[in-house]
C-alpha positions in Angstrom: -25.1 127.5 -11.9 -24.0 126.4 -9.0 -22.0 130.0 -7.7 -25.4 130.7 -8.0 -26.9 127.5 -6.0 -24.2 128.9 -3.8 -25.2 132.7 -3.0 -28.1 131.5 -2.8 -27.8 129.1 0.0 -25.0 132.2 2.0 -28.0 134.7 1.8 -30.3 132.5 2.8 -28.3 131.6 5.4 -27.1 134.7 6.4 -30.7 136.4 6.9 -31.6 133.6 9.0 -29.2 134.3 11.6 -30.4 138.0 13.1 -33.8 136.8 14.0 -34.3 137.6 18.2 -36.5 134.1 19.5 -39.8 134.8 19.9 -40.2 133.9 23.5 -38.2 136.0 24.9 -36.6 135.0 28.7 -38.9 135.9 30.7 -41.5 134.7 29.3 -40.1 131.1 28.9 -42.0 130.7 32.6 -45.1 130.0 30.8 -44.3 128.0 28.9 -43.5 125.4 31.9 -47.2 124.9 32.6 -48.9 122.6 34.4 -50.9 121.7 31.9 -48.0 120.7 29.4 -47.1 117.8 31.4 -47.3 114.8 29.8 -49.1 112.9 33.7 -50.6 115.2 36.3 -49.1 113.4 39.3 -45.1 112.5 38.2 -45.4 110.6 41.4 -48.2 108.5 40.6 -47.0 108.2 37.2 -43.5 106.4 38.7 -45.7 104.1 40.4 -47.5 102.4 37.5 -44.3 103.1 35.1 -43.0 100.7 38.1 -45.4 98.1 38.5 -45.1 97.7 34.1 -42.0 97.0 34.0 -42.7 94.8 36.7 -45.2 92.9 35.7 -44.0 93.0 32.0 -40.5 92.1 33.0 -38.7 95.0 31.1 -37.3 98.1 32.1 -36.2 100.9 30.5 -36.9 102.1 26.6 -39.1 104.2 28.3 -37.4 107.2 29.1 -34.8 109.7 27.2 -31.4 108.6 25.8 -28.3 108.7 27.6 -24.3 109.0 26.4 -21.9 106.1 26.4 -21.5 103.0 24.4 -24.5 101.5 25.2 -22.9 98.2 26.0 -24.3 98.2 29.4 
C-alpha cells in the first residue's frame, strides 16, 4: 500500500514539473497595472500612515516581513 501511494505521489509530482507558466514573461507587464494597487496615491498613503502612527503612538506592523531574530 505504501509503495502504491509513493508511486502515485511520484507520478503526480513529476507531472507538475513540466507545466509551463500561464503568464509569459512578456505578459507580466500587464499584471503591474496601477488599478491593482492598494492606494491610488502612494505619497498621500504614506502621509496618512504617518499621521495614524503619530496619533496612535505606535509604529510598524503594517509592512512586509524582514529578516533577523526580531530582537530590535
